[in-house]
Gaussian input, Z-matrix of N, CA and C with variables (Angstrom, degrees):
# hf/3-21g

backbone

0 1
 N
 C     1     B1
 C     2     B2     1     A1
 N     3     B3     2     A2     1     D1
 C     4     B4     3     A3     2     D2
 C     5     B5     4     A4     3     D3
 N     6     B6     5     A5     4     D4
 C     7     B7     6     A6     5     D5
 C     8     B8     7     A7     6     D6
 N     9     B9     8     A8     7     D7
 C    10    B10     9     A9     8     D8
 C    11    B11    10    A10     9     D9
 N    12    B12    11    A11    10    D10
 C    13    B13    12    A12    11    D11
 C    14    B14    13    A13    12    D12
 N    15    B15    14    A14    13    D13
 C    16    B16    15    A15    14    D14
 C    17    B17    16    A16    15    D15
 N    18    B18    17    A17    16    D16
 C    19    B19    18    A18    17    D17
 C    20    B20    19    A19    18    D18
 N    21    B21    20    A20    19    D19
 C    22    B22    21    A21    20    D20
 C    23    B23    22    A22    21    D21
 N    24    B24    23    A23    22    D22
 C    25    B25    24    A24    23    D23
 C    26    B26    25    A25    24    D24
 N    27    B27    26    A26    25    D25
 C    28    B28    27    A27    26    D26
 C    29    B29    28    A28    27    D27
 N    30    B30    29    A29    28    D28
 C    31    B31    30    A30    29    D29
 C    32    B32    31    A31    30    D30
 N    33    B33    32    A32    31    D31
 C    34    B34    33    A33    32    D32
 C    35    B35    34    A34    33    D33
 N    36    B36    35    A35    34    D34
 C    37    B37    36    A36    35    D35
 C    38    B38    37    A37    36    D36
 N    39    B39    38    A38    37    D37
 C    40    B40    39    A39    38    D38
 C    41    B41    40    A40    39    D39
 N    42    B42    41    A41    40    D40
 C    43    B43    42    A42    41    D41
 C    44    B44    43    A43    42    D42
 N    45    B45    44    A44    43    D43
 C    46    B46    45    A45    44    D44
 C    47    B47    46    A46    45    D45
 N    48    B48    47    A47    46    D46
 C    49    B49    48    A48    47    D47
 C    50    B50    49    A49    48    D48
 N    51    B51    50    A50    49    D49
 C    52    B52    51    A51    50    D50
 C    53    B53    52    A52    51    D51
 N    54    B54    53    A53    52    D52
 C    55    B55    54    A54    53    D53
 C    56    B56    55    A55    54    D54
 N    57    B57    56    A56    55    D55
 C    58    B58    57    A57    56    D56
 C    59    B59    58    A58    57    D57
 N    60    B60    59    A59    58    D58
 C    61    B61    60    A60    59    D59
 C    62    B62    61    A61    60    D60
 N    63    B63    62    A62    61    D61
 C    64    B64    63    A63    62    D62
 C    65    B65    64    A64    63    D63
 N    66    B66    65    A65    64    D64
 C    67    B67    66    A66    65    D65
 C    68    B68    67    A67    66    D66
 N    69    B69    68    A68    67    D67
 C    70    B70    69    A69    68    D68
 C    71    B71    70    A70    69    D69
 N    72    B72    71    A71    70    D70
 C    73    B73    72    A72    71    D71
 C    74    B74    73    A73    72    D72
 N    75    B75    74    A74    73    D73
 C    76    B76    75    A75    74    D74
 C    77    B77    76    A76    75    D75
 N    78    B78    77    A77    76    D76
 C    79    B79    78    A78    77    D77
 C    80    B80    79    A79    78    D78
 N    81    B81    80    A80    79    D79
 C    82    B82    81    A81    80    D80
 C    83    B83    82    A82    81    D81
 N    84    B84    83    A83    82    D82
 C    85    B85    84    A84    83    D83
 C    86    B86    85    A85    84    D84
 N    87    B87    86    A86    85    D85
 C    88    B88    87    A87    86    D86
 C    89    B89    88    A88    87    D87
 N    90    B90    89    A89    88    D88
 C    91    B91    90    A90    89    D89
 C    92    B92    91    A91    90    D90
 N    93    B93    92    A92    91    D91
 C    94    B94    93    A93    92    D92
 C    95    B95    94    A94    93    D93
 N    96    B96    95    A95    94    D94
 C    97    B97    96    A96    95    D95
 C    98    B98    97    A97    96    D96
 N    99    B99    98    A98    97    D97
 C   100   B100    99    A99    98    D98
 C   101   B101   100   A100    99    D99
 N   102   B102   101   A101   100   D100
 C   103   B103   102   A102   101   D101
 C   104   B104   103   A103   102   D102
 N   105   B105   104   A104   103   D103
 C   106   B106   105   A105   104   D104
 C   107   B107   106   A106   105   D105
 N   108   B108   107   A107   106   D106
 C   109   B109   108   A108   107   D107
 C   110   B110   109   A109   108   D108
 N   111   B111   110   A110   109   D109
 C   112   B112   111   A111   110   D110
 C   113   B113   112   A112   111   D111
 N   114   B114   113   A113   112   D112
 C   115   B115   114   A114   113   D113
 C   116   B116   115   A115   114   D114
 N   117   B117   116   A116   115   D115
 C   118   B118   117   A117   116   D116
 C   119   B119   118   A118   117   D117
 N   120   B120   119   A119   118   D118
 C   121   B121   120   A120   119   D119
 C   122   B122   121   A121   120   D120
 N   123   B123   122   A122   121   D121
 C   124   B124   123   A123   122   D122
 C   125   B125   124   A124   123   D123
 N   126   B126   125   A125   124   D124
 C   127   B127   126   A126   125   D125
 C   128   B128   127   A127   126   D126
 N   129   B129   128   A128   127   D127
 C   130   B130   129   A129   128   D128
 C   131   B131   130   A130   129   D129
 N   132   B132   131   A131   130   D130
 C   133   B133   132   A132   131   D131
 C   134   B134   133   A133   132   D132
 N   135   B135   134   A134   133   D133
 C   136   B136   135   A135   134   D134
 C   137   B137   136   A136   135   D135
 N   138   B138   137   A137   136   D136
 C   139   B139   138   A138   137   D137
 C   140   B140   139   A139   138   D138
 N   141   B141   140   A140   139   D139
 C   142   B142   141   A141   140   D140
 C   143   B143   142   A142   141   D141
 N   144   B144   143   A143   142   D142
 C   145   B145   144   A144   143   D143
 C   146   B146   145   A145   144   D144
 N   147   B147   146   A146   145   D145
 C   148   B148   147   A147   146   D146
 C   149   B149   148   A148   147   D147
 N   150   B150   149   A149   148   D148
 C   151   B151   150   A150   149   D149
 C   152   B152   151   A151   150   D150
 N   153   B153   152   A152   151   D151
 C   154   B154   153   A153   152   D152
 C   155   B155   154   A154   153   D153
 N   156   B156   155   A155   154   D154
 C   157   B157   156   A156   155   D155
 C   158   B158   157   A157   156   D156
 N   159   B159   158   A158   157   D157
 C   160   B160   159   A159   158   D158
 C   161   B161   160   A160   159   D159
 N   162   B162   161   A161   160   D160
 C   163   B163   162   A162   161   D161
 C   164   B164   163   A163   162   D162
 N   165   B165   164   A164   163   D163
 C   166   B166   165   A165   164   D164
 C   167   B167   166   A166   165   D165
 N   168   B168   167   A167   166   D166
 C   169   B169   168   A168   167   D167
 C   170   B170   169   A169   168   D168
 N   171   B171   170   A170   169   D169
 C   172   B172   171   A171   170   D170
 C   173   B173   172   A172   171   D171
 N   174   B174   173   A173   172   D172
 C   175   B175   174   A174   173   D173
 C   176   B176   175   A175   174   D174
 N   177   B177   176   A176   175   D175
 C   178   B178   177   A177   176   D176
 C   179   B179   178   A178   177   D177
 N   180   B180   179   A179   178   D178
 C   181   B181   180   A180   179   D179
 C   182   B182   181   A181   180   D180
 N   183   B183   182   A182   181   D181
 C   184   B184   183   A183   182   D182
 C   185   B185   184   A184   183   D183
 N   186   B186   185   A185   184   D184
 C   187   B187   186   A186   185   D185
 C   188   B188   187   A187   186   D186
 N   189   B189   188   A188   187   D187
 C   190   B190   189   A189   188   D188
 C   191   B191   190   A190   189   D189
 N   192   B192   191   A191   190   D190
 C   193   B193   192   A192   191   D191
 C   194   B194   193   A193   192   D192
 N   195   B195   194   A194   193   D193
 C   196   B196   195   A195   194   D194
 C   197   B197   196   A196   195   D195
 N   198   B198   197   A197   196   D196
 C   199   B199   198   A198   197   D197
 C   200   B200   199   A199   198   D198
 N   201   B201   200   A200   199   D199
 C   202   B202   201   A201   200   D200
 C   203   B203   202   A202   201   D201
 N   204   B204   203   A203   202   D202
 C   205   B205   204   A204   203   D203
 C   206   B206   205   A205   204   D204
 N   207   B207   206   A206   205   D205
 C   208   B208   207   A207   206   D206
 C   209   B209   208   A208   207   D207
 N   210   B210   209   A209   208   D208
 C   211   B211   210   A210   209   D209
 C   212   B212   211   A211   210   D210
 N   213   B213   212   A212   211   D211
 C   214   B214   213   A213   212   D212
 C   215   B215   214   A214   213   D213
 N   216   B216   215   A215   214   D214
 C   217   B217   216   A216   215   D215
 C   218   B218   217   A217   216   D216
 N   219   B219   218   A218   217   D217
 C   220   B220   219   A219   218   D218
 C   221   B221   220   A220   219   D219
 N   222   B222   221   A221   220   D220
 C   223   B223   222   A222   221   D221
 C   224   B224   223   A223   222   D222
 N   225   B225   224   A224   223   D223
 C   226   B226   225   A225   224   D224
 C   227   B227   226   A226   225   D225
 N   228   B228   227   A227   226   D226
 C   229   B229   228   A228   227   D227
 C   230   B230   229   A229   228   D228
 N   231   B231   230   A230   229   D229
 C   232   B232   231   A231   230   D230
 C   233   B233   232   A232   231   D231
 N   234   B234   233   A233   232   D232
 C   235   B235   234   A234   233   D233
 C   236   B236   235   A235   234   D234
 N   237   B237   236   A236   235   D235
 C   238   B238   237   A237   236   D236
 C   239   B239   238   A238   237   D237
 N   240   B240   239   A239   238   D238
 C   241   B241   240   A240   239   D239
 C   242   B242   241   A241   240   D240
 N   243   B243   242   A242   241   D241
 C   244   B244   243   A243   242   D242
 C   245   B245   244   A244   243   D243
 N   246   B246   245   A245   244   D244
 C   247   B247   246   A246   245   D245
 C   248   B248   247   A247   246   D246
 N   249   B249   248   A248   247   D247
 C   250   B250   249   A249   248   D248
 C   251   B251   250   A250   249   D249
 N   252   B252   251   A251   250   D250
 C   253   B253   252   A252   251   D251
 C   254   B254   253   A253   252   D252
 N   255   B255   254   A254   253   D253
 C   256   B256   255   A255   254   D254
 C   257   B257   256   A256   255   D255
 N   258   B258   257   A257   256   D256
 C   259   B259   258   A258   257   D257
 C   260   B260   259   A259   258   D258
 N   261   B261   260   A260   259   D259
 C   262   B262   261   A261   260   D260
 C   263   B263   262   A262   261   D261
 N   264   B264   263   A263   262   D262
 C   265   B265   264   A264   263   D263
 C   266   B266   265   A265   264   D264
 N   267   B267   266   A266   265   D265
 C   268   B268   267   A267   266   D266
 C   269   B269   268   A268   267   D267
 N   270   B270   269   A269   268   D268
 C   271   B271   270   A270   269   D269
 C   272   B272   271   A271   270   D270
 N   273   B273   272   A272   271   D271
 C   274   B274   273   A273   272   D272
 C   275   B275   274   A274   273   D273
 N   276   B276   275   A275   274   D274
 C   277   B277   276   A276   275   D275
 C   278   B278   277   A277   276   D276
 N   279   B279   278   A278   277   D277
 C   280   B280   279   A279   278   D278
 C   281   B281   280   A280   279   D279
 N   282   B282   281   A281   280   D280
 C   283   B283   282   A282   281   D281
 C   284   B284   283   A283   282   D282
 N   285   B285   284   A284   283   D283
 C   286   B286   285   A285   284   D284
 C   287   B287   286   A286   285   D285
 N   288   B288   287   A287   286   D286
 C   289   B289   288   A288   287   D287
 C   290   B290   289   A289   288   D288
 N   291   B291   290   A290   289   D289
 C   292   B292   291   A291   290   D290
 C   293   B293   292   A292   291   D291
 N   294   B294   293   A293   292   D292
 C   295   B295   294   A294   293   D293
 C   296   B296   295   A295   294   D294
 N   297   B297   296   A296   295   D295
 C   298   B298   297   A297   296   D296
 C   299   B299   298   A298   297   D297
 N   300   B300   299   A299   298   D298
 C   301   B301   300   A300   299   D299
 C   302   B302   301   A301   300   D300
 N   303   B303   302   A302   301   D301
 C   304   B304   303   A303   302   D302
 C   305   B305   304   A304   303   D303

   B1=1.4523
   B2=1.5285
   B3=1.3148
   B4=1.4634
   B5=1.5331
   B6=1.3174
   B7=1.4725
   B8=1.5231
   B9=1.3307
   B10=1.4615
   B11=1.5232
   B12=1.3225
   B13=1.4626
   B14=1.5269
   B15=1.3247
   B16=1.4708
   B17=1.5274
   B18=1.3280
   B19=1.4592
   B20=1.5292
   B21=1.3362
   B22=1.4625
   B23=1.5329
   B24=1.3207
   B25=1.4675
   B26=1.5305
   B27=1.3242
   B28=1.4722
   B29=1.5255
   B30=1.3313
   B31=1.4621
   B32=1.5287
   B33=1.3220
   B34=1.4736
   B35=1.5270
   B36=1.3167
   B37=1.4673
   B38=1.5319
   B39=1.3196
   B40=1.4655
   B41=1.5204
   B42=1.3291
   B43=1.4608
   B44=1.5245
   B45=1.3234
   B46=1.4678
   B47=1.5244
   B48=1.3255
   B49=1.4645
   B50=1.5297
   B51=1.3180
   B52=1.4629
   B53=1.5275
   B54=1.3253
   B55=1.4681
   B56=1.5268
   B57=1.3164
   B58=1.4596
   B59=1.5267
   B60=1.3375
   B61=1.4712
   B62=1.5254
   B63=1.3223
   B64=1.4694
   B65=1.5247
   B66=1.3219
   B67=1.4668
   B68=1.5322
   B69=1.3178
   B70=1.4642
   B71=1.5226
   B72=1.3205
   B73=1.4666
   B74=1.5297
   B75=1.3158
   B76=1.4630
   B77=1.5209
   B78=1.3258
   B79=1.4636
   B80=1.5270
   B81=1.3115
   B82=1.4666
   B83=1.5260
   B84=1.3149
   B85=1.4589
   B86=1.5195
   B87=1.3273
   B88=1.4651
   B89=1.5264
   B90=1.3285
   B91=1.4698
   B92=1.5207
   B93=1.3248
   B94=1.4644
   B95=1.5239
   B96=1.3263
   B97=1.4649
   B98=1.5290
   B99=1.3232
   B100=1.4599
   B101=1.5258
   B102=1.3342
   B103=1.4764
   B104=1.5169
   B105=1.3286
   B106=1.4673
   B107=1.5214
   B108=1.3325
   B109=1.4644
   B110=1.5270
   B111=1.3151
   B112=1.4661
   B113=1.5281
   B114=1.3300
   B115=1.4724
   B116=1.5321
   B117=1.3196
   B118=1.4662
   B119=1.5218
   B120=1.3061
   B121=1.4605
   B122=1.5279
   B123=1.3208
   B124=1.4653
   B125=1.5228
   B126=1.3195
   B127=1.4668
   B128=1.5210
   B129=1.3308
   B130=1.4577
   B131=1.5261
   B132=1.3157
   B133=1.4634
   B134=1.5295
   B135=1.3228
   B136=1.4593
   B137=1.5273
   B138=1.3129
   B139=1.4659
   B140=1.5273
   B141=1.3285
   B142=1.4610
   B143=1.5306
   B144=1.3155
   B145=1.4592
   B146=1.5232
   B147=1.3176
   B148=1.4651
   B149=1.5272
   B150=1.3113
   B151=1.4707
   B152=1.5212
   B153=1.3309
   B154=1.4636
   B155=1.5222
   B156=1.3263
   B157=1.4597
   B158=1.5254
   B159=1.3132
   B160=1.4684
   B161=1.5224
   B162=1.3213
   B163=1.4697
   B164=1.5246
   B165=1.3181
   B166=1.4730
   B167=1.5266
   B168=1.3225
   B169=1.4614
   B170=1.5305
   B171=1.3361
   B172=1.4708
   B173=1.5209
   B174=1.3216
   B175=1.4728
   B176=1.5240
   B177=1.3273
   B178=1.4668
   B179=1.5204
   B180=1.3090
   B181=1.4569
   B182=1.5276
   B183=1.3084
   B184=1.4649
   B185=1.5191
   B186=1.3273
   B187=1.4662
   B188=1.5225
   B189=1.3206
   B190=1.4614
   B191=1.5240
   B192=1.3109
   B193=1.4740
   B194=1.5270
   B195=1.3196
   B196=1.4651
   B197=1.5299
   B198=1.3180
   B199=1.4618
   B200=1.5244
   B201=1.3141
   B202=1.4713
   B203=1.5248
   B204=1.3213
   B205=1.4646
   B206=1.5218
   B207=1.3221
   B208=1.4694
   B209=1.5305
   B210=1.3276
   B211=1.4624
   B212=1.5198
   B213=1.3243
   B214=1.4597
   B215=1.5221
   B216=1.3282
   B217=1.4540
   B218=1.5171
   B219=1.3264
   B220=1.4637
   B221=1.5278
   B222=1.3217
   B223=1.4643
   B224=1.5277
   B225=1.3131
   B226=1.4515
   B227=1.5067
   B228=1.3238
   B229=1.4564
   B230=1.5166
   B231=1.3193
   B232=1.4577
   B233=1.5196
   B234=1.2945
   B235=1.4639
   B236=1.5175
   B237=1.3007
   B238=1.4539
   B239=1.5140
   B240=1.3197
   B241=1.4597
   B242=1.5162
   B243=1.2977
   B244=1.4516
   B245=1.5046
   B246=1.2943
   B247=1.4528
   B248=1.5120
   B249=1.3280
   B250=1.4541
   B251=1.5301
   B252=1.3178
   B253=1.4604
   B254=1.5267
   B255=1.3318
   B256=1.4681
   B257=1.5280
   B258=1.3282
   B259=1.4553
   B260=1.5138
   B261=1.3323
   B262=1.4583
   B263=1.5239
   B264=1.3353
   B265=1.4540
   B266=1.5165
   B267=1.3102
   B268=1.4558
   B269=1.5188
   B270=1.3155
   B271=1.4578
   B272=1.5162
   B273=1.3197
   B274=1.4590
   B275=1.5267
   B276=1.3216
   B277=1.4722
   B278=1.5228
   B279=1.3182
   B280=1.4535
   B281=1.5163
   B282=1.3285
   B283=1.4556
   B284=1.5147
   B285=1.2919
   B286=1.4547
   B287=1.5091
   B288=1.3184
   B289=1.4643
   B290=1.5186
   B291=1.3234
   B292=1.4562
   B293=1.5193
   B294=1.3185
   B295=1.4694
   B296=1.5358
   B297=1.3124
   B298=1.4478
   B299=1.5115
   B300=1.3156
   B301=1.4630
   B302=1.5141
   B303=1.3134
   B304=1.4667
   B305=1.4925
   A1=107.80
   A2=117.01
   A3=121.92
   A4=110.45
   A5=115.18
   A6=119.79
   A7=111.06
   A8=117.18
   A9=120.84
   A10=110.66
   A11=116.82
   A12=120.48
   A13=110.71
   A14=116.56
   A15=119.94
   A16=110.61
   A17=116.74
   A18=120.83
   A19=110.56
   A20=116.64
   A21=120.58
   A22=110.18
   A23=117.11
   A24=120.83
   A25=110.27
   A26=117.23
   A27=120.59
   A28=110.54
   A29=116.50
   A30=120.40
   A31=110.66
   A32=116.99
   A33=120.30
   A34=111.48
   A35=117.15
   A36=120.10
   A37=110.43
   A38=116.76
   A39=120.61
   A40=110.09
   A41=115.79
   A42=121.56
   A43=110.45
   A44=116.47
   A45=121.56
   A46=110.82
   A47=115.81
   A48=120.03
   A49=111.08
   A50=117.01
   A51=121.19
   A52=111.07
   A53=116.89
   A54=120.31
   A55=110.69
   A56=116.71
   A57=120.34
   A58=112.02
   A59=116.57
   A60=121.84
   A61=112.64
   A62=117.80
   A63=123.49
   A64=111.36
   A65=116.40
   A66=122.75
   A67=108.52
   A68=115.64
   A69=121.18
   A70=112.56
   A71=117.57
   A72=119.98
   A73=110.58
   A74=116.29
   A75=119.70
   A76=110.77
   A77=117.73
   A78=120.20
   A79=111.00
   A80=117.26
   A81=120.05
   A82=111.26
   A83=116.58
   A84=120.47
   A85=111.61
   A86=116.88
   A87=120.28
   A88=111.56
   A89=117.90
   A90=119.73
   A91=109.85
   A92=116.64
   A93=120.74
   A94=110.77
   A95=116.93
   A96=120.74
   A97=110.52
   A98=115.98
   A99=119.76
   A100=111.50
   A101=117.23
   A102=120.29
   A103=111.24
   A104=116.64
   A105=120.73
   A106=111.88
   A107=117.09
   A108=121.46
   A109=113.50
   A110=118.15
   A111=120.97
   A112=114.10
   A113=120.09
   A114=118.67
   A115=111.86
   A116=117.16
   A117=120.64
   A118=110.76
   A119=116.19
   A120=121.01
   A121=110.81
   A122=116.99
   A123=120.85
   A124=111.76
   A125=115.82
   A126=120.08
   A127=113.32
   A128=118.02
   A129=118.66
   A130=116.55
   A131=118.82
   A132=119.96
   A133=112.19
   A134=115.00
   A135=119.87
   A136=109.86
   A137=115.67
   A138=121.70
   A139=112.84
   A140=117.83
   A141=121.16
   A142=111.38
   A143=116.20
   A144=120.42
   A145=110.74
   A146=116.05
   A147=120.28
   A148=110.23
   A149=117.90
   A150=121.13
   A151=110.81
   A152=117.04
   A153=120.91
   A154=110.97
   A155=116.94
   A156=120.60
   A157=111.10
   A158=117.53
   A159=121.50
   A160=111.00
   A161=116.16
   A162=120.34
   A163=110.46
   A164=117.09
   A165=120.45
   A166=110.51
   A167=116.65
   A168=120.97
   A169=110.87
   A170=117.59
   A171=120.84
   A172=111.31
   A173=116.99
   A174=120.13
   A175=110.45
   A176=116.43
   A177=119.94
   A178=110.81
   A179=116.40
   A180=120.43
   A181=110.52
   A182=117.02
   A183=120.42
   A184=111.42
   A185=116.92
   A186=120.87
   A187=111.36
   A188=116.18
   A189=120.40
   A190=110.75
   A191=117.41
   A192=120.35
   A193=110.60
   A194=116.28
   A195=120.30
   A196=109.84
   A197=116.81
   A198=121.18
   A199=110.44
   A200=117.57
   A201=121.15
   A202=111.04
   A203=117.46
   A204=120.50
   A205=110.90
   A206=116.65
   A207=120.48
   A208=110.52
   A209=116.33
   A210=120.05
   A211=111.90
   A212=117.45
   A213=120.53
   A214=110.14
   A215=116.74
   A216=120.55
   A217=111.53
   A218=116.15
   A219=120.31
   A220=111.73
   A221=116.59
   A222=121.46
   A223=111.70
   A224=116.68
   A225=119.74
   A226=112.12
   A227=115.43
   A228=120.04
   A229=111.00
   A230=117.31
   A231=119.68
   A232=109.39
   A233=114.86
   A234=120.14
   A235=109.98
   A236=114.17
   A237=117.92
   A238=107.45
   A239=115.47
   A240=116.70
   A241=109.01
   A242=114.66
   A243=121.09
   A244=109.09
   A245=116.52
   A246=121.63
   A247=109.54
   A248=115.94
   A249=119.72
   A250=109.86
   A251=115.82
   A252=121.08
   A253=113.01
   A254=117.57
   A255=121.55
   A256=112.80
   A257=116.99
   A258=120.04
   A259=114.01
   A260=116.53
   A261=121.32
   A262=109.05
   A263=116.39
   A264=118.63
   A265=109.11
   A266=115.92
   A267=120.65
   A268=108.57
   A269=115.35
   A270=121.83
   A271=109.68
   A272=114.77
   A273=119.75
   A274=109.12
   A275=117.61
   A276=120.25
   A277=110.63
   A278=116.23
   A279=121.16
   A280=113.78
   A281=117.21
   A282=120.24
   A283=112.20
   A284=116.71
   A285=119.24
   A286=113.48
   A287=118.21
   A288=119.24
   A289=110.07
   A290=116.92
   A291=121.95
   A292=111.21
   A293=117.18
   A294=121.55
   A295=109.39
   A296=115.02
   A297=120.70
   A298=114.07
   A299=117.64
   A300=120.82
   A301=113.20
   A302=117.51
   A303=120.07
   A304=111.31
   D1=136.22
   D2=-179.18
   D3=-72.32
   D4=165.46
   D5=177.93
   D6=-59.95
   D7=-40.36
   D8=179.26
   D9=-64.35
   D10=-40.91
   D11=179.45
   D12=-66.65
   D13=-40.28
   D14=177.88
   D15=-64.56
   D16=-42.26
   D17=178.55
   D18=-64.41
   D19=-39.87
   D20=178.98
   D21=-67.19
   D22=-39.36
   D23=177.42
   D24=-62.38
   D25=-41.13
   D26=177.02
   D27=-63.82
   D28=-41.29
   D29=178.38
   D30=-62.72
   D31=-39.96
   D32=177.91
   D33=-65.18
   D34=-38.01
   D35=177.78
   D36=-67.95
   D37=-39.59
   D38=176.19
   D39=-62.52
   D40=-42.04
   D41=178.53
   D42=-61.70
   D43=-43.95
   D44=179.81
   D45=-60.40
   D46=-47.89
   D47=-179.83
   D48=-64.06
   D49=-40.09
   D50=178.94
   D51=-63.87
   D52=-40.18
   D53=178.28
   D54=-66.32
   D55=-40.60
   D56=179.65
   D57=-66.38
   D58=-30.84
   D59=-177.98
   D60=-99.51
   D61=3.56
   D62=-178.37
   D63=55.67
   D64=40.70
   D65=178.86
   D66=-91.40
   D67=89.47
   D68=-173.55
   D69=-67.40
   D70=-35.71
   D71=178.95
   D72=-62.16
   D73=-43.97
   D74=179.09
   D75=-67.63
   D76=-38.22
   D77=177.70
   D78=-59.76
   D79=-42.71
   D80=179.00
   D81=-66.78
   D82=-41.77
   D83=-179.47
   D84=-64.05
   D85=-43.60
   D86=-176.45
   D87=-68.20
   D88=-25.42
   D89=176.43
   D90=-63.95
   D91=-40.81
   D92=177.56
   D93=-64.97
   D94=-41.13
   D95=178.18
   D96=-60.12
   D97=-44.51
   D98=-179.26
   D99=-64.86
   D100=-40.02
   D101=177.59
   D102=-60.32
   D103=-40.99
   D104=179.51
   D105=-67.68
   D106=-33.12
   D107=-177.35
   D108=-80.89
   D109=-21.60
   D110=-174.27
   D111=-55.76
   D112=-48.01
   D113=-179.83
   D114=-62.24
   D115=-39.09
   D116=178.39
   D117=-66.17
   D118=-40.52
   D119=179.87
   D120=-64.67
   D121=-44.56
   D122=179.78
   D123=-61.64
   D124=-33.76
   D125=-177.24
   D126=-79.96
   D127=-23.52
   D128=-170.33
   D129=-122.50
   D130=-13.59
   D131=-173.44
   D132=-90.74
   D133=147.47
   D134=175.69
   D135=-84.76
   D136=167.36
   D137=-174.06
   D138=-61.01
   D139=-40.58
   D140=-179.50
   D141=-65.37
   D142=-40.14
   D143=178.72
   D144=-65.86
   D145=-43.79
   D146=178.49
   D147=-61.46
   D148=-40.92
   D149=178.93
   D150=-62.71
   D151=-42.82
   D152=178.93
   D153=-63.88
   D154=-46.38
   D155=-179.96
   D156=-65.76
   D157=-35.98
   D158=177.65
   D159=-63.31
   D160=-40.77
   D161=178.59
   D162=-64.71
   D163=-43.06
   D164=177.34
   D165=-61.65
   D166=-41.43
   D167=179.85
   D168=-63.76
   D169=-40.15
   D170=177.80
   D171=-63.06
   D172=-40.05
   D173=178.30
   D174=-65.37
   D175=-40.61
   D176=177.42
   D177=-62.90
   D178=-39.34
   D179=179.43
   D180=-59.40
   D181=-40.29
   D182=176.84
   D183=-60.97
   D184=-42.60
   D185=177.44
   D186=-63.65
   D187=-42.77
   D188=-178.83
   D189=-66.40
   D190=-39.95
   D191=177.21
   D192=-63.07
   D193=-41.02
   D194=178.08
   D195=-63.29
   D196=-44.55
   D197=177.58
   D198=-59.17
   D199=-44.32
   D200=179.60
   D201=-60.65
   D202=-40.89
   D203=177.94
   D204=-64.50
   D205=-41.00
   D206=178.28
   D207=-62.52
   D208=-45.27
   D209=179.88
   D210=-64.64
   D211=-39.34
   D212=177.65
   D213=-61.91
   D214=-40.93
   D215=177.97
   D216=-63.41
   D217=-41.40
   D218=178.98
   D219=-65.05
   D220=-31.45
   D221=-179.77
   D222=-83.83
   D223=-3.25
   D224=-176.75
   D225=75.27
   D226=22.08
   D227=-176.74
   D228=-116.27
   D229=28.31
   D230=-179.16
   D231=-61.39
   D232=132.21
   D233=-176.88
   D234=-120.88
   D235=154.32
   D236=171.91
   D237=-71.08
   D238=129.22
   D239=178.74
   D240=-85.75
   D241=152.45
   D242=178.43
   D243=-150.33
   D244=-176.06
   D245=-179.89
   D246=-125.52
   D247=140.70
   D248=178.11
   D249=-89.60
   D250=-174.23
   D251=-176.42
   D252=-63.55
   D253=-21.84
   D254=179.50
   D255=-92.59
   D256=3.75
   D257=-179.83
   D258=82.28
   D259=9.61
   D260=178.62
   D261=-90.65
   D262=149.34
   D263=177.14
   D264=-67.96
   D265=146.03
   D266=179.49
   D267=-129.02
   D268=150.92
   D269=178.79
   D270=-109.81
   D271=164.45
   D272=177.59
   D273=-63.94
   D274=152.18
   D275=178.46
   D276=-53.72
   D277=139.91
   D278=179.63
   D279=92.43
   D280=-12.64
   D281=-179.13
   D282=-110.69
   D283=7.78
   D284=-176.35
   D285=-79.47
   D286=-18.95
   D287=-178.23
   D288=-136.40
   D289=83.49
   D290=176.83
   D291=-89.08
   D292=-3.07
   D293=-178.05
   D294=-59.49
   D295=129.25
   D296=178.57
   D297=83.71
   D298=0.45
   D299=-178.95
   D300=-106.65
   D301=-8.64
   D302=-177.25
   D303=-84.27

């Protein structure tokens, strides 16, 4: 595994732990780390490594979505979830950007 892939794997593990512990500051920080690592990862990682890291990222996304739903419920902003035309989950108007409001 390349240095970029190892660093990205560490970032994904940090993200996972932050989601499990509802550590929003760490979740925001690790997103920046992952953005910085993406070009290096694309340039140096093999297909199998990228597939493994992609699977880990998808699992983390599920945890983060669950955390977001829990936080919305705690804020009294629980919304009916739905799907948009692209098959992505969508939130009620006004709940799409809670970043910086918690």
